[in-house]
MARVEX-778590 format. One line per 5 residues: number of its first residue (from 1); their letters; for each residue x, y negated, z of C-alpha. Coordinates in Angstrom, 3 decimals. Example, Ala and Ser with C-alpha at 12.3 -4.5 7.8 and 13.67 -1.06 7.14 Angstrom:
BEGIN
1	AS	12.300,4.500,7.800 | 13.670,1.060,7.140;
This chain:
BEGIN
1	MKFAL	4.853,12.915,-21.329 | 8.070,13.144,-23.688 | 7.461,16.548,-24.512 | 3.808,15.754,-25.522 | 5.097,12.807,-27.721;
6	AAIAA	7.756,14.906,-29.317 | 4.718,17.457,-29.873 | 2.346,14.984,-31.339 | 5.413,13.228,-33.521 | 6.226,16.944,-34.897;
11	LLVTA	2.423,17.424,-35.866 | 2.207,14.381,-37.556 | 5.218,14.925,-40.033 | 4.252,18.649,-40.635 | 0.555,17.418,-41.293;
16	APALA	1.345,14.499,-43.505 | 0.404,15.516,-47.102 | 3.596,15.109,-49.699 | 3.757,11.768,-51.254 | 2.249,12.454,-54.958;
21	EGLVT	2.741,8.831,-55.771 | 5.629,6.148,-56.682 | 6.017,2.410,-56.019 | 6.224,0.283,-59.366 | 7.069,-3.491,-58.919;
26	VHVID	6.364,-5.424,-62.144 | 8.361,-8.599,-62.643 | 7.159,-11.022,-65.560 | 9.487,-13.263,-66.852 | 8.923,-16.161,-69.493;
31	AHSRK	10.671,-15.356,-72.660 | 11.720,-18.858,-73.518 | 12.813,-20.074,-70.099 | 13.733,-16.980,-68.394 | 11.566,-17.847,-65.498;
36	PLRGI	9.181,-16.128,-63.252 | 5.616,-16.265,-64.132 | 2.869,-16.546,-61.567 | -1.007,-15.740,-61.800 | -0.146,-13.294,-64.681;
41	PVTVT	-2.807,-10.088,-64.890 | -0.565,-6.770,-65.491 | -2.154,-3.439,-65.889 | 0.041,-0.384,-65.447 | -1.714,2.389,-67.677;
46	GAFGD	-1.014,6.135,-67.399 | -3.055,9.580,-67.646 | -4.507,8.360,-64.304 | -6.240,5.477,-66.006 | -5.410,1.840,-65.515;
51	LDGVT	-4.207,-0.168,-62.450 | -4.410,-4.041,-62.413 | -2.445,-6.881,-60.436 | -1.599,-10.348,-60.501 | 1.730,-11.511,-60.192;
56	DKLGN	2.795,-13.847,-57.191 | 4.585,-17.125,-57.276 | 7.643,-14.740,-57.673 | 6.296,-13.549,-60.830 | 6.238,-10.168,-59.255;
61	VTFLS	3.381,-7.737,-58.984 | 3.892,-4.189,-56.796 | 1.513,-1.270,-57.241 | 1.496,0.814,-54.337 | 0.498,4.035,-55.482;
66	VPAGR	1.030,5.117,-58.870 | 0.340,8.588,-59.800 | 3.565,10.314,-60.881 | 4.049,10.587,-64.703 | 4.559,8.394,-67.512;
71	STVLA	3.337,5.029,-67.583 | 2.963,1.773,-69.531 | 2.949,-1.927,-68.536 | 1.274,-4.693,-70.260 | 0.481,-8.464,-69.483;
76	ADEYT	-2.731,-10.229,-70.102 | -4.039,-10.231,-73.583 | -2.714,-13.827,-74.357 | 0.865,-12.818,-73.703 | 2.895,-10.860,-76.049;
81	SPCTP	6.058,-8.768,-75.387 | 8.619,-7.467,-77.977 | 7.555,-4.074,-76.603 | 5.416,-2.134,-74.436 | 7.897,-0.635,-71.530;
86	YFTVS	6.847,2.804,-70.555 | 8.658,4.722,-67.817 | 8.225,7.664,-65.657 | 7.098,7.423,-62.135 | 8.496,10.124,-59.835;
91	TGQHR	7.275,10.993,-56.515 | 8.419,8.884,-53.668 | 10.072,6.384,-56.106 | 10.408,2.910,-56.448 | 10.300,1.898,-59.959;
96	MVNLI	11.031,-1.738,-60.889 | 9.991,-3.017,-64.595 | 11.058,-6.366,-65.954 | 8.263,-7.312,-68.470 | 9.449,-10.429,-70.552;
101	VSPKS	6.614,-12.262,-72.343 | 5.595,-15.259,-74.341 | 2.010,-16.755,-75.354 | 0.619,-14.911,-78.180 | 0.006,-16.819,-81.060;
106	PGQHP	-3.206,-16.758,-83.070 | -3.870,-13.701,-85.120 | -0.692,-12.126,-83.705 | -1.058,-8.181,-83.512 | -1.558,-7.080,-80.024;
111	VQPLC	-0.175,-3.876,-80.235 | 3.844,-3.577,-79.747 | 6.150,-0.848,-80.240 | 6.966,1.171,-76.956 | 10.317,0.774,-75.498;
116	AMSNL	11.880,3.401,-72.947 | 13.273,1.602,-69.741 | 16.791,3.246,-68.686 | 17.200,4.959,-65.425 | 20.141,3.860,-63.511;
121	VNAGE	20.383,6.391,-60.704 | 20.967,9.939,-60.397 | 18.389,12.675,-60.374 | 16.510,12.897,-57.220 | 17.106,9.688,-55.683;
126	GADVY	13.861,8.479,-54.229 | 14.560,4.736,-53.797 | 16.178,1.558,-55.419 | 15.491,2.615,-58.989 | 16.035,-0.085,-61.349;
131	DVP	15.129,-0.585,-64.988 | 16.435,-2.922,-67.406 | 14.929,-4.298,-70.680;
């Protein structure tokens, strides 16, 4: 029986496809109060298209399967941020992005300049990657 379980486990490990996505958590913060914002629609965009989510009570929204490559993140149209964060998602990596927003003023231009998120870990690390604005 032990051999059968070991054989099945080995088969599952070798048959599992390589993870071609990463995990992205976006933390939305109010620019004035510095408190997390709940219920804010967030979009992660890349060559793959758009992934949409809504922040929870802690101001977080997690995207479980973001294809590897460069992505940007924006809050709903009624919010603006000093810049549009862009970052690279690597296979098997957990990327955390802070998005600081404020309510958009009437007539305010919706397009913000891009800003690169810093990577604070060594190349090849697959988890606990933190970005800072």
